[in-house]
N, C-alpha and C positions, 0 to 999 in steps of 0.2 A: 316112269322112265327115270326121273331124277328128283331128289329132294335134299337140298343143302341148307340145313338150319343156320350154319355159320356162327354157331354159339361157342366155338372153341375159345379157350382163354390162354393158349400158348402161342399166339401169333401164327397158327397153322403150321407149326413145326412138324406135326405128324399128319398134315393134310387137312382138307376141308371135307368132312365125312358126308357121304351120300347115304341117307337112311331109307331110301326107297326100296332097297333090296337089289338094285341093279349093280351095286359095287363100283359106281363111277365117281370115286373120290377125287377131289380137286387138289391141285398143287398151286401154291402162290408164287408169284414172281414180281419183282419190282418193289417189294417191301410192304405188302399188305399186312397190316397189324390188327390185332384184336383189342377192342375197347370194351371195358366192362359196362354192362347195362343191367337193368333189373331182370332181364331174361337170360343173363350170362354174358357171353361175348357177342360183339357185332363186328363185322368186317369193316375196316376203315381204309378208304382209298385216298391218297394224298393229292390226286390231280396230276400226277406225273406219268408213270408208266406201270402202275399197279394193275394186276389182273389175277383172277383165280381161273386156272385152266382145268376143266373137267372133261378132258378128251380121251379118257382111257379106252373108250370103245366107240365104234361108229354107230350112229343112230340111223336105222333104216329109213328110207324114204317113206313119208307118211302124209296122207292128205289132211288129216285132222290133228290139231295140236292146241294145247293151252299152256301158256307161260304165266308165272306169277312171282312177285318179289316185293319186299318192303324196302323202301329207300328214304333217306333223309339227307338233305343238303347240310353240310357243316360249316361252310364259310361263304361260298359264292353260288349264285344260280347259273346253271349252264348245262351242257349236254352230259347225260349219263346213260350208258348202255347197261341196263340191269342184268339181262340175260340175252345171249345171242348164240345161235348155232349157224354154222356155215360149212361150205365145201371149200377147202383151201387149195384146190388144184386148178382153178380156172383163170390163172394169170391175173392181169390187172383188174379184172372185173369182179373178183370174188372178195368183196369186203365183208359182207355177211349176207345170209339168206333170210333168216327170220329173227326178229328180236322184239323185246319190250324195252322201252327207253324213256328218258325224259329229255325233251327238246331244249335247245338253248334258251328258250323263253320260259321254261319251267312247266311245260305241259306234258302229260303222259302221252306216249305214242306206241302203236303196234305196227310193225313194218314187215313187209316182204320185199326183198330187193335182190336183184342179180345184175350188178352193174348200174342199172337204173331202177327207180322205184316202180314196183308192180302195184302195190296197194299200201296205203298208209292211213291209219285212223289216228287222229290227234284229239285228245281230250280238252275240256274247257277249264278245268280247275288249274290254277296257277300255284305251284308248290313254292313255299317260302322256306327260308333257312330255319333249321331246327324242327321242322314238322315231319313226322313219319306218315307216309302214305303207302297203301297197297296198290301196285300196278298189276293189272291182269290183261293179257291179250289172248284172244282166240283166233285161230286160223282154220279155214276150211277151204279145200281145193277140190274142184271137179274139173277134170281135164286140164285146160290151161286157164280156168277162171278161178279167182281167189276172192274170198270174203274174209275180212278181218274186223275185229271189234275190240275196243279198248275200254276197260273198266277202271274206275278210281274209287278206292275204299268201298268196293262191293257194288258200285252202281255203274251201269253202262253210260258212257259219255259220247261215243262216236263210233260210226261204222264206215267202211270203205270197201270198194270192189275194184278189181282190175284183172287184166289178162297178161300172161307172160310165161316164162319158163325158168325154173330154178336150177341151180347146180346141186345135184344130189349124188350119193348119200351125204349126210351131214357128218363131217369128220372132225369138226372143232366145236366144242361147247365151252363158252366162257362167261364168267361173271365179272362185272365191273369194268369191262373194256372189250373191244373187238379186235381179234387178230386179223390182220390183213393177209393178202396172198403171200407176201414176202416175209411173214413172221413178225413184222412190226406191230406194235400195240397202239391202238387209238386210245388216247388218254381220256379220262372222264374228269368232271369237276370233283373237288373234294367232297366226299359223301360217306355215309354209312349204308351198308346193305345187309339184309338179314332174311332168312327164311325164304329161299328161292326154290321154286318148284316147276316141274315140267311133266306134262301128261301127253300121251299120244291119242288124245280125243278132245272134242270140244266140250268143256264143262257147261252145264246149264247155268242160267242166271241165279237160280236158287243155290246151286253148289258154290258159285263164286261168292255170293253173299255169306254163305256159311264159312268159307275159309277166311273171310274178313272178320266175321264175328268170333270165330274160334280158330285162329291161325295155326295152332299146333295139333289140331285134330284132322282125321282123315287119312287117306292112303294115296299112293301114286302107282 
């Protein structure tokens, strides 16, 4: 569905390329810049109003989904929305529908929310400044029942279940911040994000380990 390496070195002047074949290239706002790393560029978010918006098309409602992204704190530990998808037509309740994130305490999280939390799995590893980590979240929905699981660096750390109703279809896809119903951006702590991916199925544990061990291999 989507694969944004975020390795551009031109501060995303020509967009953040989607190499999945879906053509859902992202555009930056708020001043996202590219910092040079051994793998090329990495997206740098300053903790203010930075975001990469990859909402060129609507993602159809889907029961199964996997999100993945690499993240590193650059100066302070706090909340980071690595990747989120939402429906932006639901008034004050539509902050986001599904996302992978890092909590204010530095733990990876996988969330389903529609006004209130439906299901949230929070990992045990505490991220520190300067450390790269791979966050993966899987989502599975049957009727109104949800199962979510969060992985850190290829290893499952927590699961959660809940019941509720989402706002679909997903009309907003954002990296590095969540767009609220009124267009405002939920800021993230200063961080780097790279190699963000989205699948419309639940990856197996072996597949998740594989994208940790070989982050630039595979397909979406």
